[in-house]
C-alpha positions as CSV (number, residue, x, y, z in Angstrom):
1,M,-9.8,26.8,-19.2
2,T,-9.3,24.4,-16.3
3,V,-9.7,25.7,-12.5
4,T,-6.4,26.4,-10.5
5,E,-7.7,25.2,-7.2
6,E,-6.4,26.9,-3.7
7,R,-4.2,24.6,-1.5
8,P,-5.6,21.6,-3.2
9,V,-5.2,17.7,-2.0
10,L,-3.5,16.1,-5.1
11,V,-5.0,12.4,-5.8
12,V,-2.9,10.2,-7.6
13,T,-4.6,7.1,-8.6
14,E,-6.1,4.8,-11.5
15,A,-9.2,6.1,-13.1
16,D,-11.4,3.6,-11.4
17,D,-10.6,3.5,-7.5
18,V,-13.3,3.1,-5.5
19,T,-11.4,3.3,-2.2
20,A,-10.1,7.4,-3.7
21,D,-13.8,7.7,-4.5
22,M,-14.8,7.3,-1.1
23,V,-11.9,9.9,0.3
24,I,-12.8,12.6,-2.4
25,T,-16.3,12.4,-1.5
26,E,-15.5,13.1,2.2
27,L,-13.0,15.9,1.0
28,N,-15.8,17.4,-1.1
29,R,-17.9,17.2,2.1
30,R,-15.8,19.6,3.5
31,N,-15.2,21.9,0.2
32,V,-11.4,20.9,0.7
33,P,-10.2,21.1,-3.0
34,V,-9.0,17.9,-5.2
35,V,-6.9,17.5,-8.0
36,R,-7.2,13.7,-9.4
37,V,-4.6,12.9,-11.7
38,N,-3.6,9.5,-13.2
39,P,0.2,9.3,-14.7
40,S,-1.0,6.7,-17.4
41,D,-3.2,10.4,-18.6
42,I,0.3,12.1,-19.8
43,G,-0.5,13.7,-23.0
44,A,-3.7,15.8,-23.7
45,G,-5.1,14.4,-20.4
46,L,-2.5,15.2,-18.1
47,T,0.3,17.8,-18.3
48,V,3.1,19.0,-16.0
49,S,5.4,21.8,-16.0
50,A,8.2,22.6,-13.4
51,R,10.9,24.9,-12.8
52,F,13.9,24.7,-10.7
53,G,16.7,26.6,-9.6
54,T,14.4,29.5,-9.1
55,R,13.8,31.3,-5.6
56,P,12.4,30.8,-3.2
57,A,10.8,27.5,-4.0
58,P,12.9,24.6,-4.7
59,V,10.4,23.5,-7.4
60,A,7.6,25.4,-8.7
61,G,5.3,24.5,-11.2
62,R,2.0,23.0,-11.8
63,V,0.2,19.9,-13.3
64,R,-2.8,20.0,-15.0
65,T,-6.0,18.0,-16.4
66,P,-8.6,18.8,-18.8
67,S,-10.5,20.4,-15.7
68,R,-8.3,21.0,-12.7
69,T,-5.0,22.7,-12.2
70,A,-2.5,22.2,-8.9
71,D,-0.1,25.0,-8.3
72,L,2.8,22.7,-7.1
73,T,4.2,25.3,-4.5
74,H,0.5,25.0,-2.5
75,V,-0.6,21.2,-2.5
76,R,-1.4,20.6,1.1
77,A,-1.1,16.8,0.8
78,V,-0.6,14.2,-1.7
79,Y,-3.1,11.2,-1.6
80,W,-0.9,8.5,-3.3
81,R,-3.2,5.4,-3.9
82,R,-2.6,3.3,-7.1
83,P,-1.7,5.0,-10.2
84,H,-1.0,3.2,-13.4
85,W,2.0,4.3,-15.2
86,P,1.9,4.9,-19.1
87,T,2.9,1.8,-21.0
88,F,2.8,3.6,-24.8
89,P,1.7,0.5,-26.4
90,D,1.4,2.7,-29.7
91,L,5.2,3.3,-30.0
92,S,8.2,0.9,-30.8
93,D,9.4,-1.5,-27.8
94,D,12.4,0.8,-27.4
95,D,10.5,4.2,-27.7
96,A,7.9,3.2,-25.1
97,R,10.4,2.2,-22.6
98,F,12.0,5.3,-23.2
99,A,8.8,7.4,-22.8
100,A,7.9,5.2,-19.6
101,A,11.1,6.2,-18.4
102,Q,10.9,9.6,-18.9
103,V,7.4,10.0,-17.1
104,R,8.3,7.8,-13.9
105,Y,11.6,10.3,-13.4
106,G,9.9,13.1,-15.0
107,L,6.7,13.6,-13.7
108,G,7.3,11.2,-10.1
109,G,10.6,13.0,-9.5
110,T,8.8,16.4,-9.9
111,L,6.4,15.2,-7.4
112,Y,8.9,13.6,-5.2
113,A,10.8,16.9,-5.1
114,L,7.8,18.5,-3.2
115,D,9.6,17.2,0.0
116,C,12.4,19.6,-0.5
117,A,10.1,22.6,0.1
118,L,10.6,23.5,4.0
119,D,6.3,23.9,3.6
120,G,5.7,20.9,1.5
121,P,2.7,18.6,1.2
122,L,1.6,15.8,3.4
123,W,2.5,12.5,1.8
124,V,0.0,9.3,2.6
125,N,2.3,7.5,1.4
126,H,5.2,8.7,-0.1
127,P,6.2,6.2,-3.1
128,L,9.5,5.9,-2.1
129,H,8.6,4.7,1.2
130,N,5.9,2.4,0.2
131,A,8.4,0.6,-2.1
132,A,10.7,0.3,1.1
133,A,8.1,-1.0,3.3
134,D,6.8,-3.6,0.8
135,Y,9.7,-6.1,1.5
136,K,8.2,-8.7,3.4
137,P,12.1,-9.7,4.9
138,A,12.4,-6.2,6.0
139,Q,9.0,-6.4,7.5
140,L,9.4,-9.3,9.2
141,A,12.7,-8.5,10.9
142,V,11.4,-4.8,11.9
143,A,8.1,-6.9,13.8
144,Q,10.4,-9.0,15.7
145,R,12.1,-5.9,17.0
146,L,9.2,-4.2,18.0
147,G,8.0,-7.2,20.2
148,F,5.9,-8.8,17.2
149,T,4.8,-13.0,17.5
150,V,6.5,-13.5,13.9
151,P,5.5,-17.1,12.6
152,P,9.0,-19.2,12.0
153,T,9.4,-18.2,8.5
154,L,12.3,-19.5,5.8
155,V,13.1,-17.0,2.2
156,A,15.3,-19.6,0.8
157,N,16.0,-21.0,-3.1
158,D,17.5,-24.0,-1.6
159,P,15.4,-27.4,-1.8
160,S,17.1,-29.0,0.8
161,E,16.6,-26.1,3.1
162,A,12.9,-25.7,2.4
163,R,12.3,-29.4,3.3
164,E,14.4,-29.4,6.2
165,F,12.3,-26.5,7.1
166,I,9.0,-28.4,6.2
167,A,9.8,-31.3,8.3
168,A,10.9,-29.3,11.4
169,H,7.7,-27.3,11.5
170,G,5.0,-29.8,10.0
171,Q,2.2,-27.4,8.8
172,V,3.6,-25.3,6.4
173,I,2.6,-22.7,4.2
174,Y,3.9,-21.1,0.7
175,K,3.4,-17.3,0.4
176,T,4.7,-14.9,-2.6
177,L,7.2,-12.3,-1.5
178,R,5.4,-9.7,-3.7
179,W,2.1,-9.6,-5.7
180,T,2.8,-9.9,-9.3
181,P,0.4,-10.0,-12.3
182,Y,0.4,-13.3,-13.7
183,E,-1.5,-15.0,-16.2
184,R,-2.3,-18.6,-17.3
185,D,-3.4,-19.3,-20.7
186,G,-4.9,-15.7,-20.9
187,V,-6.4,-16.1,-17.6
188,P,-5.2,-13.7,-14.4
189,V,-4.5,-15.8,-11.5
190,T,-3.5,-14.8,-7.8
191,G,-0.8,-16.3,-5.5
192,W,-2.8,-17.6,-2.1
193,A,-1.4,-18.4,1.0
194,D,-1.1,-22.3,0.2
195,P,-0.1,-25.4,2.4
196,V,3.0,-26.9,1.1
197,T,4.7,-30.4,1.5
198,A,8.2,-31.7,1.4
199,A,7.3,-34.0,-1.4
200,E,6.1,-30.8,-3.2
201,I,9.8,-29.4,-3.4
202,D,12.0,-29.8,-6.5
203,D,14.6,-28.1,-8.2
204,S,12.4,-25.5,-9.8
205,V,12.8,-23.8,-6.4
206,R,16.0,-22.9,-7.1
207,V,14.9,-20.5,-9.9
208,A,13.9,-17.7,-7.0
209,P,13.9,-17.3,-3.4
210,H,10.4,-18.6,-2.1
211,L,8.8,-17.6,1.1
212,F,7.8,-20.8,3.8
213,Q,6.1,-20.0,6.7
214,A,5.2,-22.3,9.6
215,R,1.0,-22.0,9.9
216,V,-0.5,-20.5,12.7
217,N,-3.1,-22.1,14.7
218,K,-5.4,-19.3,14.2
219,V,-9.2,-18.7,15.4
220,A,-9.6,-15.5,13.6
221,D,-7.6,-12.8,11.3
222,V,-7.6,-9.2,12.1
223,R,-7.0,-6.7,9.4
224,V,-6.0,-3.3,11.0
225,L,-5.9,-0.1,9.2
226,V,-3.7,2.7,10.9
227,V,-4.5,6.3,9.3
228,G,-2.0,8.6,10.8
229,R,-2.6,7.8,14.8
230,Q,-5.9,6.6,14.3
231,V,-5.9,2.7,14.5
232,F,-9.4,0.6,12.9
233,A,-9.1,-2.9,13.9
234,V,-11.3,-5.6,12.3
235,R,-11.7,-9.2,13.1
236,I,-12.4,-11.5,10.3
237,D,-14.2,-14.9,10.7
238,S,-14.1,-17.2,8.0
239,G,-12.4,-20.7,8.7
240,L,-10.2,-20.0,5.9
241,L,-6.5,-20.3,5.6
242,D,-6.5,-17.4,3.2
243,W,-9.4,-15.1,3.6
244,R,-9.2,-13.1,0.6
245,K,-10.3,-16.6,-1.6
246,D,-13.8,-15.9,-0.2
247,Y,-15.2,-12.7,0.5
248,S,-18.7,-14.2,0.8
249,A,-17.7,-16.6,3.7
250,L,-16.4,-13.8,5.9
251,S,-17.9,-11.7,8.9
252,Y,-16.6,-8.7,10.4
253,A,-16.4,-7.4,13.9
254,P,-14.8,-4.4,15.1
255,M,-12.7,-4.7,18.0
256,D,-10.0,-3.0,20.0
257,L,-6.3,-3.9,20.1
258,P,-4.3,-4.0,23.3
259,A,-2.3,-0.4,24.0
260,R,0.9,-2.1,23.3
261,M,-0.2,-3.6,19.8
262,N,-1.1,-0.3,19.0
263,T,1.8,1.1,20.2
264,A,3.8,-1.4,17.9
265,L,1.9,-1.1,15.0
266,L,2.2,2.9,15.2
267,A,6.0,2.1,15.4
268,H,6.2,-0.4,12.5
269,L,4.8,2.7,10.2
270,D,7.3,5.0,11.4
271,H,10.2,2.7,10.9
272,F,9.5,3.0,7.5
273,G,8.2,6.6,7.4
274,L,4.6,5.7,6.4
275,V,1.5,7.7,7.6
276,S,-0.9,5.0,6.6
277,G,-1.0,1.2,6.3
278,S,-2.7,-2.0,6.7
279,F,-1.6,-5.1,8.7
280,D,-2.8,-8.3,8.5
281,L,-2.6,-10.3,11.9
282,A,-3.8,-13.8,13.1
283,M,-5.4,-14.4,16.4
284,D,-4.8,-18.0,18.1
285,Q,-7.0,-19.7,20.6
286,E,-5.1,-18.1,23.5
287,G,-5.8,-14.7,22.2
288,D,-2.5,-13.9,21.4
289,Y,-1.7,-12.3,18.0
290,W,0.8,-13.4,15.3
291,W,2.4,-10.9,12.6
292,L,1.8,-11.7,9.3
293,E,2.6,-8.7,7.0
294,L,1.9,-5.2,6.2
295,N,0.5,-3.7,3.0
296,P,1.4,-0.1,2.6
297,N,-1.2,0.8,0.3
298,G,-3.7,-1.8,1.0
299,Q,-7.4,-2.1,0.5
300,W,-9.5,-1.1,3.0
301,G,-13.0,0.7,1.5
302,W,-15.2,-2.9,1.7
303,L,-14.2,-2.7,5.3
304,E,-16.2,0.5,6.1
305,G,-18.8,-0.7,4.1
306,R,-19.3,-4.0,6.2
307,T,-18.4,-2.2,9.5
308,G,-19.5,1.3,9.6
309,L,-16.0,2.5,11.1
310,D,-15.4,5.8,9.9
311,M,-11.9,5.1,7.8
312,S,-12.6,7.4,4.7
313,A,-13.5,10.5,7.0
314,A,-10.0,9.7,9.0
315,F,-8.2,10.0,5.4
316,A,-10.3,12.8,4.7
317,D,-9.3,14.2,8.3
318,L,-5.4,13.4,7.7
319,L,-5.4,14.9,4.1
320,T,-7.5,18.4,5.1
321,Q,-4.9,19.2,8.1
322,G,-1.8,18.3,5.8
323,K,1.6,18.2,7.2
324,T,1.8,19.9,10.4
325,H,5.1,21.7,10.7
326,D,6.9,22.7,14.4
């Protein structure tokens, strides 16, 4: 028999998620009930039952794991981390695609429907809002509108346009428009921010749009985590073009951003309907900040360990409170 938790926080994430574990630990310290689910456990490890068209709630039902049950009408908050959706490798290709779609639109759609209740849960963040904010061209346009300094950027699949852009700006980097699982000879590889020259541009660029960006003459990177209305900024010194390449080369220092920057970062999240997000900025020799990108569901756990900033406590506070209603 599972335990039905009272006003739980629903944590939707993969099986091994250290960042989610940190937040759950903080919620446990506050005696806040938690129900953790992973969509890929659908079946014996996860069941959903939801009813529509009955009053008073627009959606009523529950999700159940082997140890916990969440009444969908009483979920106070949903912490949407990085869940894995099932792929059904034991089914035929057609059956697997069919079943996977039913899980996304059945389980996922049921959870999304919780927003229809007047006293619905707080989402951190709603996955549909995460998806909208995940388009880098849209991020860049919003950032410029809000007053950020955005490096000259070209998104194109025209080789001649790419060569002209590189010739005009000299030092240019290439970045992926979105991280995508990729293997070469069976080995996972990651796309870094790397320098690119005009001589490297050939007709293969025509296959898909590429993101080219003028290189910022930076002295440091700044990773900013926003949780609700709290802003945690960390200066990262490395000397690397892409600091993610070598975490052992990094040094960290908590810092305060100018008030106008905090205001603009919060406005950027508000534009996309996000409650939290991780921003990457670059600081130049004059101390000015350059916009790089937003990761609406970025990793931050290692930063808390290296800086002592109370990031997981901020998430726990936010999720415990849930949505505030006028």
